[in-house]
Structures are given as structure tokens and as C-alpha cells.
C-alpha positions as a Markdown table, in Angstrom:
| # | Residue | x | y | z |
|---|---|---|---|---|
| 1 | Unk | 0.1 | 0.2 | 0.1 |
| 2 | Unk | 1.5 | 3.5 | -0.8 |
| 3 | Unk | 2.4 | 6.1 | 1.9 |
| 4 | Unk | 0.1 | 8.6 | 2.4 |
| 5 | Unk | 0.7 | 11.9 | 0.6 |
| 6 | Unk | 2.1 | 14.6 | 3.2 |
| 7 | Unk | -0.4 | 17.2 | 4.3 |
| 8 | Unk | 0.2 | 20.9 | 5.3 |
| 9 | Unk | -1.6 | 22.5 | 8.4 |
| 10 | Unk | -4.3 | 24.4 | 7.8 |
| 11 | Unk | -4.7 | 27.2 | 10.6 |
| 12 | Unk | -8.0 | 27.5 | 12.6 |
| 13 | Unk | -9.5 | 30.3 | 14.1 |
| 14 | Unk | -9.8 | 29.8 | 17.8 |
| 15 | Unk | -11.0 | 31.9 | 20.3 |
| 16 | Unk | -10.3 | 31.3 | 24.1 |
| 17 | Unk | -12.5 | 31.9 | 27.3 |
| 18 | Unk | -11.1 | 31.7 | 30.8 |
| 19 | Unk | -13.9 | 31.5 | 33.4 |
| 20 | Unk | -13.1 | 33.0 | 36.6 |
| 21 | Unk | -14.1 | 35.2 | 39.6 |
| 22 | Unk | -10.6 | 36.0 | 40.4 |
| 23 | Unk | -8.4 | 36.2 | 37.3 |
| 24 | Unk | -7.5 | 39.2 | 35.3 |
| 25 | Unk | -5.2 | 39.4 | 32.2 |
| 26 | Unk | -2.4 | 39.6 | 34.2 |
| 27 | Unk | -2.9 | 36.7 | 36.7 |
| 28 | Unk | -4.9 | 34.6 | 33.7 |
| 29 | Unk | -1.8 | 31.8 | 33.2 |
| 30 | Unk | -3.9 | 29.2 | 31.8 |
| 31 | Unk | -5.5 | 31.3 | 29.2 |
| 32 | Unk | -2.2 | 32.6 | 28.3 |
| 33 | Unk | -1.0 | 28.9 | 27.8 |
| 34 | Unk | -3.4 | 28.3 | 25.7 |
| 35 | Unk | -3.1 | 31.3 | 23.4 |
| 36 | Unk | 0.6 | 30.7 | 23.3 |
| 37 | Unk | 0.2 | 26.8 | 22.4 |
| 38 | Unk | -2.2 | 27.8 | 19.6 |
| 39 | Unk | -0.3 | 30.1 | 17.9 |
| 40 | Unk | 3.0 | 28.3 | 18.5 |
| 41 | Unk | 1.2 | 25.5 | 16.6 |
| 42 | Unk | 0.3 | 27.5 | 13.4 |
| 43 | Unk | -3.3 | 28.5 | 14.4 |
| 44 | Unk | -4.8 | 32.0 | 14.5 |
| 45 | Unk | -6.1 | 33.6 | 17.9 |
| 46 | Unk | -9.6 | 34.9 | 17.0 |
| 47 | Unk | -10.2 | 36.3 | 20.3 |
| 48 | Unk | -9.5 | 35.8 | 24.2 |
| 49 | Unk | -11.7 | 36.9 | 26.9 |
| 50 | Unk | -12.3 | 36.3 | 30.5 |
| 51 | Unk | -15.8 | 36.0 | 32.1 |
| 52 | Unk | -16.9 | 35.4 | 35.7 |
| 53 | Unk | -18.0 | 31.9 | 36.7 |
| 54 | Unk | -21.7 | 32.7 | 35.8 |
| 55 | Unk | -23.5 | 30.5 | 33.4 |
| 56 | Unk | -25.5 | 33.5 | 31.7 |
| 57 | Unk | -22.1 | 35.2 | 31.1 |
| 58 | Unk | -20.5 | 32.2 | 29.9 |
| 59 | Unk | -23.3 | 31.0 | 27.7 |
| 60 | Unk | -23.5 | 34.6 | 26.1 |
| 61 | Unk | -19.6 | 34.8 | 25.2 |
| 62 | Unk | -19.7 | 31.3 | 23.7 |
| 63 | Unk | -22.8 | 31.7 | 21.9 |
| 64 | Unk | -21.7 | 34.8 | 20.3 |
| 65 | Unk | -18.5 | 32.9 | 19.1 |
| 66 | Unk | -20.4 | 29.9 | 17.7 |
| 67 | Unk | -22.4 | 32.5 | 15.8 |
| 68 | Unk | -19.4 | 34.0 | 14.1 |
| 69 | Unk | -18.6 | 32.2 | 11.0 |
| 70 | Unk | -15.0 | 32.8 | 11.2 |
| 71 | Unk | -14.6 | 31.0 | 14.5 |
| 72 | Unk | -13.9 | 27.5 | 14.2 |
| 73 | Unk | -13.0 | 26.3 | 17.7 |
| 74 | Unk | -13.9 | 27.7 | 21.0 |
| 75 | Unk | -11.8 | 26.3 | 24.1 |
| 76 | Unk | -12.9 | 27.8 | 27.9 |
| 77 | Unk | -10.8 | 27.2 | 30.8 |
| 78 | Unk | -12.2 | 26.9 | 34.5 |
| 79 | Unk | -15.5 | 26.3 | 35.9 |
| 80 | Unk | -15.5 | 22.5 | 35.3 |
| 81 | Unk | -15.0 | 21.4 | 39.1 |
| 82 | Unk | -17.6 | 20.4 | 41.6 |
| 83 | Unk | -18.0 | 23.4 | 43.6 |
| 84 | Unk | -20.8 | 25.6 | 43.7 |
| 85 | Unk | -19.4 | 28.1 | 41.5 |
| 86 | Unk | -18.2 | 26.0 | 38.7 |
| 87 | Unk | -20.8 | 26.3 | 36.0 |
| 88 | Unk | -19.0 | 25.8 | 32.5 |
| 89 | Unk | -20.5 | 22.4 | 31.9 |
| 90 | Unk | -24.0 | 23.6 | 32.6 |
| 91 | Unk | -23.6 | 26.9 | 30.5 |
| 92 | Unk | -22.2 | 25.0 | 27.5 |
| 93 | Unk | -23.9 | 21.6 | 27.4 |
| 94 | Unk | -27.2 | 23.3 | 26.2 |
| 95 | Unk | -25.6 | 24.8 | 23.2 |
| 96 | Unk | -23.8 | 21.6 | 21.8 |
| 97 | Unk | -25.8 | 19.8 | 19.0 |
| 98 | Unk | -23.3 | 16.7 | 19.5 |
| 99 | Unk | -21.3 | 15.9 | 22.2 |
| 100 | Unk | -17.6 | 14.5 | 21.8 |
| 101 | Unk | -17.5 | 12.1 | 24.9 |
| 102 | Unk | -14.1 | 10.5 | 24.3 |
| 103 | Unk | -12.6 | 13.9 | 24.9 |
| 104 | Unk | -13.7 | 14.0 | 28.5 |
| 105 | Unk | -13.0 | 10.2 | 29.1 |
| 106 | Unk | -9.5 | 10.7 | 27.3 |
| 107 | Unk | -8.5 | 13.7 | 29.0 |
| 108 | Unk | -9.4 | 12.0 | 32.8 |
| 109 | Unk | -7.5 | 8.9 | 31.7 |
| 110 | Unk | -4.5 | 11.1 | 30.9 |
| 111 | Unk | -5.0 | 13.2 | 34.0 |
| 112 | Unk | -5.0 | 10.0 | 36.0 |
| 113 | Unk | -1.4 | 9.3 | 35.2 |
| 114 | Unk | -0.5 | 12.6 | 36.3 |
| 115 | Unk | -2.8 | 13.4 | 39.6 |
| 116 | Unk | -4.1 | 10.2 | 40.3 |
| 117 | Unk | -7.9 | 9.9 | 41.6 |
| 118 | Unk | -8.0 | 13.7 | 41.7 |
| 119 | Unk | -8.8 | 13.3 | 38.1 |
| 120 | Unk | -12.6 | 12.2 | 38.7 |
| 121 | Unk | -13.2 | 16.0 | 39.5 |
| 122 | Unk | -13.0 | 17.3 | 36.2 |
| 123 | Unk | -15.9 | 17.6 | 34.4 |
| 124 | Unk | -14.5 | 18.8 | 31.1 |
| 125 | Unk | -16.2 | 18.2 | 28.0 |
| 126 | Unk | -16.2 | 18.8 | 24.2 |
| 127 | Unk | -18.7 | 19.0 | 21.3 |
| 128 | Unk | -20.1 | 20.6 | 18.1 |
| 129 | Unk | -22.5 | 23.8 | 17.9 |
| 130 | Unk | -23.4 | 25.4 | 14.8 |
| 131 | Unk | -20.2 | 24.1 | 13.0 |
| 132 | Unk | -17.7 | 24.9 | 15.8 |
| 133 | Unk | -15.9 | 22.7 | 18.0 |
| 134 | Unk | -15.8 | 23.6 | 21.8 |
| 135 | Unk | -13.7 | 22.0 | 24.5 |
| 136 | Unk | -14.2 | 22.9 | 28.1 |
| 137 | Unk | -10.9 | 22.4 | 30.3 |
| 138 | Unk | -10.2 | 22.8 | 33.9 |
| 139 | Unk | -8.7 | 25.9 | 34.9 |
| 140 | Unk | -5.3 | 24.7 | 36.1 |
| 141 | Unk | -2.3 | 25.7 | 33.9 |
| 142 | Unk | -1.3 | 22.0 | 34.0 |
| 143 | Unk | -4.5 | 20.9 | 33.1 |
| 144 | Unk | -4.7 | 23.2 | 30.1 |
| 145 | Unk | -1.2 | 21.9 | 29.1 |
| 146 | Unk | -2.2 | 18.2 | 29.3 |
| 147 | Unk | -5.6 | 19.2 | 27.2 |
| 148 | Unk | -3.8 | 20.9 | 24.6 |
| 149 | Unk | -0.8 | 19.1 | 24.2 |
| 150 | Unk | -1.6 | 15.6 | 24.2 |
| 151 | Unk | -5.4 | 15.7 | 22.9 |
| 152 | Unk | -6.5 | 19.0 | 21.1 |
| 153 | Unk | -3.3 | 20.1 | 19.1 |
| 154 | Unk | -3.1 | 16.7 | 17.3 |
| 155 | Unk | -6.8 | 16.7 | 16.7 |
| 156 | Unk | -6.9 | 20.2 | 15.2 |
| 157 | Unk | -4.0 | 19.5 | 13.0 |
| 158 | Unk | -5.1 | 18.4 | 9.7 |
| 159 | Unk | -1.7 | 16.3 | 9.1 |
| 160 | Unk | -2.5 | 13.9 | 12.1 |
| 161 | Unk | -3.2 | 10.3 | 10.7 |
| 162 | Unk | -5.4 | 8.2 | 10.5 |
| 163 | Unk | -8.1 | 10.9 | 11.2 |
| 164 | Unk | -8.7 | 14.1 | 13.2 |
| 165 | Unk | -11.4 | 16.8 | 13.9 |
| 166 | Unk | -9.7 | 19.4 | 11.5 |
| 167 | Unk | -10.6 | 17.6 | 8.4 |
| 168 | Unk | -14.1 | 17.3 | 9.4 |
| 169 | Unk | -14.7 | 21.0 | 9.7 |
| 170 | Unk | -16.2 | 21.3 | 6.3 |
| 171 | Unk | -18.9 | 18.7 | 7.0 |
| 172 | Unk | -20.2 | 19.7 | 10.4 |
| 173 | Unk | -23.1 | 21.6 | 9.0 |
| 174 | Unk | -24.2 | 18.7 | 6.9 |
| 175 | Unk | -27.8 | 17.9 | 6.8 |
| 176 | Unk | -30.0 | 14.8 | 5.9 |
């Protein structure tokens, strides 16, 4: 069987949302890490924002981005834990048309290698809404590095074989 023809990276437009009641642009290390990683990986930052851990604020910001045709991916960091103020999954899940259950499962499996049973506290998730991929990561910098470096970067890279999420982008809005 002939070897697959090499592919070129297709840069994607990515928005990053930090969910926090305490962080600002100076103290937002997790959001900064994601911006650094995605741009170093050849993608484009559409916008970076910080919102309070309030489901309405989270939903409004993510909804705005999934409504913008130029945004192909949204990555959130923070608000995925189990405390009373953690509301990112509740804010994002109703927006999703399809969930990517394997993302949360794989993230927790990889996290288990790094932090043991504490990995059960993560309610990270991923899915598709209006032709846009959404990934919700925990707020820790280490968790963001794990999510990006070990899962998201490869799935958003058109060169990843045998398959990747980037190559499916043109088909996300297909119907019937």
C-alpha cells in the first residue's frame, strides 16, 4: 500500500475563554498558555476573553463565538470542577448539538496518570455547536497543558493520521 501523501497544516481560528471570578489578564496563566500553544502550533487567535463564573455570562460569550462564521474552535478554561461556583458544563452543554464524549474520557485517563484519583473532579467536555468545536478544560495551567498537548493539538492538526477533527470541519453543518 502506498504511503499517504504529506499534508500541510490548515490554520484554524480559535477563541479562548477563561472562566474565573478572580483572574484578570495579568494573572490568567491558563488562558495565556492556551494562546501561546495554539499560536505556536500555527493556528490563529480570534479573541481571548475572561468572564465571571456565571452560567449566563459563559453561555453568552460562547454563543457569540459559535454564531460568528469565522470562529472554528472555542476553548474554555475554568469552571469545570464540582464547587457551587463551577458552572461551565451547565452553561455550554445546552449549546451543543453533538457531544464528543471521548474527549472527557481520554482527558481524565491521561490526568489519572498525572494526578491520580483527583482526576475524577474534572467535568471537562467537548462537542460541536453550529459547526464550531468547543472544548471545556479545567482552570489549572497543568490541565490546560495536558488537554492541549496530549489531545486538542493533534485533533486540530490536519496532518494527524489516521484522522482528526480538523478535516471534518467542512462537514459539520451537513444535514439529512
